[in-house]
C-alpha positions in Angstrom: -95.8 101.5 95.7 -97.6 103.2 92.9 -96.0 105.4 90.3 -96.1 109.1 91.0 -95.8 112.0 88.6 -92.7 111.9 86.3 -89.6 113.0 88.2 -91.2 112.7 91.6 -90.9 110.0 94.2 -93.3 107.0 94.0 -96.5 107.5 96.0 -96.6 105.6 99.2 -99.1 102.8 99.3 -102.2 103.2 101.6 -101.2 100.4 104.0 -97.8 102.0 104.7 -99.4 105.4 105.1 -101.7 103.9 107.6 -98.8 102.5 109.6 -97.0 105.8 109.6 -100.1 107.7 110.6 -100.6 105.2 113.5 -97.0 105.8 114.5 -97.5 109.6 114.6 -100.7 109.2 116.7 -99.0 106.7 119.1 -96.2 109.2 119.7 -98.9 111.7 120.9 -100.7 109.0 122.9 -97.4 108.1 124.7 -97.0 111.8 125.6 -100.4 111.6 127.2 -99.5 108.5 129.2 -96.4 110.2 130.5 -98.5 113.2 131.6 -101.0 111.0 133.4 -98.3 109.1 135.3 -96.1 112.0 136.3 -98.3 115.0 136.9 -99.1 116.2 140.4 -102.6 117.6 139.9 -105.9 115.7 139.4 -106.7 118.0 136.5 -104.0 116.1 134.6 -103.7 112.6 136.1 -107.5 112.2 136.6 -109.2 114.8 134.4 -106.9 114.5 131.3 -107.3 118.3 130.6 -104.4 118.4 128.2 -103.5 117.6 124.6 -100.5 116.2 122.7 -99.6 117.0 119.1 -96.8 116.5 116.6 -95.8 119.0 113.9 -93.4 119.0 110.9 -90.6 121.6 110.6 -93.0 124.0 108.8 -95.5 124.1 111.6 -98.0 121.7 110.0 -99.8 119.3 112.4 -99.0 115.7 111.4 -100.3 113.8 114.4 -102.6 114.2 117.4 -104.0 112.0 120.1 -107.6 111.8 121.4 -107.4 114.2 124.3 -109.0 117.7 124.7 -110.5 118.8 121.3 -110.4 122.5 122.1 -106.7 122.5 122.8 -105.9 120.3 119.8 -107.5 122.8 117.4 -106.0 125.8 119.2 -102.5 124.2 118.9 -102.7 124.7 115.1 -102.3 128.4 115.8 -100.2 128.2 118.9 -97.4 126.4 117.3 -97.4 128.1 113.9 -97.7 131.6 115.4 -94.9 130.8 117.9 -92.6 129.7 115.1 -93.4 132.8 113.1 -92.8 135.1 116.2 -89.5 133.5 117.3 -88.2 132.2 114.0 -87.5 128.5 113.4 -83.7 129.3 113.4 -84.0 130.3 117.1 -84.6 126.7 118.2 -81.7 124.5 119.3 -81.6 120.9 120.4 -83.0 120.5 123.9 -84.9 123.8 123.9 -88.5 124.0 125.3 -90.6 127.1 124.6 -93.4 127.9 127.1 -96.4 130.3 126.6 -100.0 130.8 127.6 -100.9 134.1 125.9 -104.5 133.8 124.8 -103.9 136.5 122.1 -101.2 134.4 120.5 -103.5 131.6 119.3 -104.2 130.1 122.7 -107.6 129.0 124.0 -107.5 130.7 127.5 -104.8 131.8 129.9 -104.6 128.7 132.2 -103.6 126.5 129.3 -99.8 126.4 129.0 -98.2 125.3 125.8 -94.7 123.7 125.7 -93.0 123.2 122.4 -89.8 121.2 121.7 -87.9 120.9 118.5 -86.9 117.4 117.3 -83.5 117.3 115.6 -82.1 114.2 113.8 -78.4 114.1 113.1 -78.2 117.9 113.6 -81.1 118.7 111.2 -84.5 119.9 112.3 -87.3 117.4 111.6 -90.3 118.9 113.4 -91.8 119.8 116.8 -93.6 118.0 119.6 -96.0 120.0 121.7 -98.2 119.6 124.7 -101.0 122.0 125.8 -102.2 121.6 129.4 -104.5 123.5 131.8 -102.6 124.3 135.0 -104.9 124.3 137.9 -103.5 127.5 139.5 -101.7 130.4 137.8 -102.3 133.4 140.1 -104.6 136.3 139.3 -107.4 137.6 141.4 -109.3 134.3 141.9 -108.2 131.0 143.5 -107.9 128.6 140.7 -107.3 131.5 138.2 -110.9 131.4 136.9 -112.0 134.9 137.7 -115.7 134.9 136.6 -115.9 138.6 137.2 -112.7 139.6 135.5 -112.8 142.6 133.2 -109.2 142.4 131.8 -106.7 139.7 131.2 -104.4 140.9 134.0 -106.9 139.7 136.6 -106.9 136.2 135.1 -103.4 135.1 136.0 -99.7 135.3 135.0 -99.5 135.8 131.2 -96.3 134.5 129.5 -95.3 135.2 125.9 -93.4 132.6 124.0 -90.1 132.2 125.9 -87.6 129.4 126.5 -88.1 127.8 129.9 -85.5 125.1 129.0 -82.4 125.9 126.9 -80.4 123.0 125.5 -81.9 120.8 128.2 -81.0 123.2 131.1 -83.8 124.8 133.0 -83.9 128.6 133.1 -84.3 128.7 136.9 -84.8 132.5 136.9 -88.0 132.1 134.8 -89.1 129.1 136.9 -88.8 131.2 140.1 -90.7 134.1 138.5 -93.5 131.7 137.5 -93.8 129.9 140.8 -93.7 133.2 142.8 -96.9 134.2 141.1 -98.8 130.9 141.5 -100.6 130.0 144.7 -99.6 126.3 144.5 -96.0 126.4 143.2 -95.3 122.7 144.1 -98.0 121.6 141.7 -96.9 124.1 139.1 -93.4 122.6 139.3 -94.7 119.0 139.0 -97.3 119.6 136.3 -95.0 121.7 134.1 -92.3 119.1 134.4 -94.8 116.4 133.5 -95.5 118.4 130.3 -91.9 118.9 129.5 -91.0 115.3 130.3 -93.7 114.1 127.9 -91.9 116.1 125.2 -88.7 114.3 125.8 -90.5 110.9 125.5 -92.1 112.1 122.2 -88.7 113.3 120.9 -87.2 109.9 121.4 -90.0 108.2 119.7 -89.9 110.5 116.7 -86.1 110.0 116.3 -86.7 106.2 116.4 -89.2 106.6 113.6 -86.8 108.7 111.5 -84.1 106.0 112.1 -86.5 103.3 111.0 -88.0 104.9 107.9 -85.6 107.6 106.9 -86.1 111.4 107.0 -87.1 111.8 103.4 -89.6 109.0 103.5 -91.3 110.3 106.7 -91.5 113.8 105.3 -93.1 112.5 102.1 -95.5 110.3 104.2 -96.5 113.3 106.3 -97.2 115.4 103.2 -99.2 112.6 101.6 -101.2 112.0 104.8 -102.2 115.7 104.9 -103.2 115.7 101.3 -105.2 112.5 101.9 -107.0 114.0 104.9 -107.8 117.1 102.9 -109.3 115.1 100.0 -111.3 113.0 102.4 -112.7 116.1 104.2 -113.5 117.8 100.9 -115.4 114.6 99.9 -117.4 114.8 103.1 -118.3 118.4 102.6 -119.5 117.8 99.1 -122.2 115.5 100.7 -123.7 118.6 102.3 -126.1 120.5 100.0 -124.7 123.8 98.9 -126.4 126.7 100.6 -126.3 129.3 103.4 -127.3 128.2 106.8 -127.7 130.3 110.0 -128.2 130.0 113.7 -128.4 132.3 116.7 -127.8 131.4 120.4 -127.4 133.3 123.6 -125.5 133.0 126.9 -127.3 134.2 130.0 -124.7 136.8 131.1 -121.0 137.6 131.1 -120.5 137.5 134.9 -120.1 141.3 135.1 -123.2 142.7 133.4 -126.5 141.0 134.0 -127.7 140.8 130.4 -127.6 138.1 127.7 -124.8 137.9 125.1 -125.9 136.9 121.5 -123.8 134.8 119.1 -124.6 134.4 115.4 -123.1 132.1 112.8 -123.6 131.7 109.0 -122.3 128.5 107.4 -121.8 128.8 103.7 -121.4 125.5 101.9 -119.7 125.9 98.5 -118.9 122.6 96.9 -116.0 121.1 98.8 -115.4 124.0 101.1 -117.1 125.5 104.2 -117.0 129.2 105.1 -118.1 129.7 108.7 -118.8 133.4 109.4 -119.4 134.6 112.9 -120.4 138.1 111.9 -123.4 139.3 113.8 -122.1 138.2 117.1 -122.2 140.9 119.9 -119.1 143.0 120.5 -116.7 141.6 123.1 -118.2 141.9 126.5 -116.7 143.2 129.8 -116.8 139.7 131.5 -114.6 136.7 130.7 -116.9 134.7 128.4 -115.3 136.2 125.3 -113.7 133.6 123.0 -110.3 133.9 121.5 -109.8 133.3 117.8 -108.3 129.9 118.8 -111.4 129.0 120.7 -113.8 130.0 117.9 -111.8 128.2 115.3 -111.6 125.1 117.6 -115.3 125.1 118.1 -115.9 125.4 114.4 -113.6 122.5 113.6 -115.0 120.5 116.5 -118.5 120.8 115.0 -117.4 119.8 111.5 -115.6 116.8 112.8 -118.8 115.7 114.6 -120.6 115.8 111.3 -118.0 114.1 109.1 -116.4 110.7 109.0 -114.5 110.2 112.3 -111.9 108.0 110.5 -110.3 111.0 108.7 -106.7 111.3 110.0 -106.6 114.4 112.1 -103.8 116.5 110.7 -103.5 119.9 109.1 -104.9 118.6 105.9 -108.3 117.9 107.5 -108.6 121.6 108.5 -107.7 123.1 105.2 -111.2 123.1 103.6 -112.7 125.0 106.5 -112.5 128.8 106.4 -113.4 130.9 109.5 -114.4 134.5 109.7 -114.4 135.9 113.3 -114.6 139.7 113.5 -111.8 141.2 115.7 -113.3 142.9 118.8 -116.3 140.6 118.9 -117.2 138.1 121.5 -115.8 135.4 119.2 -112.4 137.1 118.7 -111.5 139.0 121.8 -108.9 141.8 121.6 -106.4 142.8 124.2 -106.8 143.4 127.1 -110.3 141.8 127.2 -110.8 138.8 129.5 -111.5 135.3 128.1 -111.0 132.6 130.7 -114.6 131.4 130.4 -114.6 131.4 126.6 -112.9 128.0 126.3 -115.2 126.2 128.7 -118.6 128.0 128.4 -118.6 129.6 125.0 -116.9 126.9 122.9 -119.6 124.2 123.4 -122.3 126.7 122.5 -120.4 127.7 119.3 -119.9 124.1 118.3 -123.6 123.3 118.8 -124.5 126.4 116.8 -122.6 125.2 113.7 -124.2 121.8 114.1 -127.7 123.2 114.5 -127.2 125.6 111.5 -126.5 122.5 109.3 -129.4 120.5 110.7 -131.7 121.4 107.7 -129.0 120.2 105.3 -128.3 117.0 107.2 -131.6 115.6 108.4 -131.2 112.8 110.9 -127.5 113.3 111.3 -127.5 116.2 113.7 -128.0 116.0 117.5 -129.8 118.5 119.8 -127.7 120.7 122.0 -125.8 119.4 124.9 -125.8 120.9 128.4 -123.2 123.3 127.2 -121.5 124.3 130.5 -118.5 122.7 132.2 -119.9 123.8 135.6 -116.5 125.2 136.5 -116.2 125.2 140.3 -112.8 126.3 141.7 -111.8 126.4 145.3 -108.7 126.6 147.5 -107.3 127.6 150.8 -105.1 126.3 153.6 -105.6 122.6 154.2 -106.4 122.2 157.9 -104.6 118.8 158.1 -101.4 119.8 156.3 -101.1 123.5 156.6 -100.3 123.7 152.8 -102.1 125.8 150.3 -104.2 123.9 147.9 -106.3 124.7 144.8 -108.5 122.6 142.6 -110.4 123.0 139.3 -113.5 120.9 139.4 -115.7 120.1 136.3 -119.1 118.4 136.0 -120.5 116.4 133.2 -124.0 117.2 131.9 -126.5 115.7 129.5 -125.8 115.5 125.8 -128.4 116.1 123.1 -130.6 113.4 121.8 -130.1 112.1 118.3 -132.6 111.0 115.7 -131.9 107.3 116.5 -131.1 107.3 120.3 -131.2 109.2 123.6 -128.5 111.6 124.6 -125.7 110.4 126.9 -125.9 111.2 130.6 -123.2 112.9 132.7 -120.7 113.6 130.0 -118.3 116.6 129.9 -118.9 119.2 127.2 -117.8 118.2 123.7 -114.8 120.6 123.8 -113.4 119.0 126.9 -113.2 115.2 126.6 -112.1 115.2 130.3 -112.7 112.4 132.8 -114.6 112.7 136.1 -112.4 112.9 139.1 -113.4 110.0 141.4 -115.0 111.0 144.7 -112.3 109.0 146.6 -109.5 111.0 145.0 -111.4 114.3 145.6 -111.9 113.6 149.3 -108.4 112.5 150.0 -107.0 115.7 148.5 -109.3 118.4 149.7 -111.3 119.3 152.9 -114.7 118.7 151.4 -117.0 115.7 151.6 -119.3 114.6 148.8 -122.7 113.9 150.4 -124.6 113.2 147.2 -123.7 112.5 143.5 -126.6 111.4 141.4 -128.4 111.8 138.1 -131.2 114.4 138.0 -134.6 112.9 137.0 -136.5 114.9 134.3 -133.4 116.9 133.4 -133.2 115.4 129.8 -135.2 117.3 127.2 -138.4 115.5 126.3 -138.7 114.0 122.9 -139.1 110.9 120.8 -135.5 110.6 121.8 -134.8 112.0 125.3 -131.9 114.3 126.1 -129.2 113.0 128.4 -129.5 113.7 132.2 -127.5 116.2 134.2 -126.0 115.4 137.6 -126.5 116.6 141.2 -123.5 116.9 143.6 -123.6 118.2 147.2 -120.4 118.9 149.0 -119.9 119.9 152.6 -116.9 121.8 153.9 -115.2 120.0 156.7 -115.4 121.4 160.2 -112.4 123.7 160.9 -111.8 124.4 157.3 -112.2 127.6 155.4 -112.6 127.4 151.6 -112.6 130.2 149.0 -114.8 129.3 146.1 -115.4 130.6 142.5 -117.8 129.5 139.9 -118.3 130.0 136.2 -121.5 128.3 134.9 -124.1 129.0 132.3 -127.7 127.7 131.5 -129.0 128.5 135.0 -131.7 131.0 134.0 -135.1 130.3 132.6 -135.1 130.3 128.8 -131.4 129.3 128.4 -131.7 125.5 128.5 -130.1 123.3 125.8 -132.3 123.5 122.7 -134.1 120.5 121.2 -134.5 119.7 117.5 -137.4 118.6 115.4 -139.9 119.5 118.2 -137.8 118.2 121.1 -137.9 119.9 124.4 -135.2 121.9 126.2 -132.9 120.3 128.6 -133.0 121.0 132.4 -131.1 123.9 133.9 -127.8 124.1 135.7 -127.5 125.5 139.3 -125.0 126.3 141.9 -126.4 127.1 145.3 -125.2 127.3 148.9 -126.6 126.3 152.3 -124.9 127.9 155.3 -124.3 125.9 158.4 -127.6 125.6 160.4 -129.8 126.6 157.5 -132.3 124.2 155.9 -132.6 125.5 152.3 -130.1 125.9 149.4 -130.2 129.4 148.0 -128.3 131.0 145.1 -125.1 132.8 145.7 -126.8 136.0 144.5 -129.4 135.6 147.3 -126.8 134.9 150.0 -123.8 137.0 148.9 -125.3 139.5 146.5 -123.3 138.4 143.4 -124.3 140.0 140.1 -124.7 136.7 138.4 -126.1 133.6 140.1 -123.8 131.4 138.0 -120.5 133.4 137.8 -118.8 134.8 140.9 -115.4 135.0 142.6 -113.8 134.7 146.0 -116.7 133.7 148.2 -115.5 132.3 151.6 -117.3 129.2 153.0 -116.6 127.6 156.4 -117.1 124.3 158.1 -120.6 122.9 157.8 -121.5 125.0 154.7 -122.7 123.0 151.8 -122.6 123.6 148.0 -125.1 122.2 145.5 -124.0 121.8 141.9 -126.5 120.7 139.3 -125.4 120.3 135.7 -127.9 120.8 132.8 -129.5 118.2 130.7 -129.4 117.8 126.9 -132.1 118.8 124.5 -134.6 116.3 123.2 -135.2 115.2 119.6 -138.6 114.8 118.0 -142.1 114.9 119.3 -142.3 113.6 122.9 -145.7 112.0 122.1 -144.0 109.7 119.6 -141.6 108.2 122.2 -141.6 104.4 122.2 -143.8 103.4 125.2 -141.3 100.7 126.2 -138.5 103.3 126.4 -140.7 105.6 128.4 -141.8 102.8 130.8 -138.1 101.9 131.3 -137.3 105.6 132.0 -139.9 105.8 134.7 -138.9 102.5 136.2 -135.2 103.6 136.4 -136.1 107.0 137.7 -134.9 109.0 134.7 -138.4 110.4 134.1 -141.0 110.9 136.8 -144.5 109.6 136.4 -145.8 113.2 136.5 -143.6 114.3 133.7 -144.4 111.2 131.7 -148.0 112.3 131.8 -147.4 116.0 131.3 -144.8 115.9 128.6 -145.2 112.5 127.0 -148.9 112.1 127.3 -148.7 108.7 128.9 -149.8 107.3 132.2 -146.9 105.3 133.5 -146.3 104.2 137.1 -142.9 103.7 138.7 
């Protein structure tokens, strides 16, 4: 122990602080393990589309686990704003508050937050929380991802902060209301109970920590950890040269109006503080690619964490030096009743890459090119021909990540806001009446450069005979000119695609060509039948540096392994290489 200021408690030594921090993080990790083992839906037990966090009694985050970055950042606002709305005094032992309102700090409407107070010997210590993406919550589209929604009411059942469990007793009237509005109520019951069960596990672990260390000591440790993270983050920011840095990016359309949407960011570095200003972004659009404030803040934090020391303990202190300006009513701060379901999957990764790209001149060699930047959201459902039960699934694809100054981009990785796993084909096919005919990397999809962008993937699925499947999609980067950007002369990544081949046809065509959808990448409620096939291609990452400077050995290996074709090796890299 070191001596603190006169009259105050002695400062806690760094080793003990590290142990306490690991304890907080492990509480959150154990929440996640509980979710994986008890949830009903693949989106939780395979995809890991959830996050687990720990807060003190004032609403400050003191621990988080390594799950979904977008949800972790949004939970800063979800929990604090919920406490402000309901009042801390309204919480009793055994209560669980549920809400999914995107205008109350959330990321988008499918993500449901559950918050439970932790009392120790009758006194409130803090809160444990879990944010998870429920695969089906009603609304106009199967899977609750209405790519052509024009208002929040079409996106699913919106729930303000309300107690779903009161003193460890379920409010069954609220449960019945929720399940009556979801297409797959059995999964809703199982997945929500997995979330709530994880809170009970976390509560026990926190109480064990309080018993072990004492309440006063743990509160002091949490405060010192937050101050420590803040100091470390400020020290990292001071390494960035002061200045004003800007970047502009576009999305191809909003799903409703066939025209691009422009986003603009200005990053002002002032000593040990960052001011990230999104002024200049287009007004909020009619379609659902608007970002909530929680999404924009999460994307900003996500970018900064990618550029700073990853060992900084992730608690409220690490976020303090970062200020965010997101004009209300813009596409980065949607106002009621604007839609936003696509903002957390499609807009977030673009915003994060924009902050990173803006700082590229200030951090030469430390900034990667853009990733594929779309989660390739493919949602489908219907009556399973073998069971007679209604099913719904939310499917994601990994794409290529951007190349770095020192290495190629990673292949087939989910967007940086997701951190979700790929659902195995075997699980997919045992649950749903589709068969995966192909799953492969796409040659030449990585942006050319001295370092090559990561490769996207190709997946072809066929609807089983006798089945009828309703599908929805929300993609981006499918149109020419909208590929992932390169850096320092690197080329753009390959494009995404979602196409259909009807039974008996020989060619895949866009859904716009076959069904007349406004957008080729964003559409809702298209019915496919047995023998129809769907092609999904995810985009590649941008390249880094001049392609003509690529190491010949790397290029030869790319051609040998099929990552780059001999034709592209000659055309883009200026080298004659045979496979």
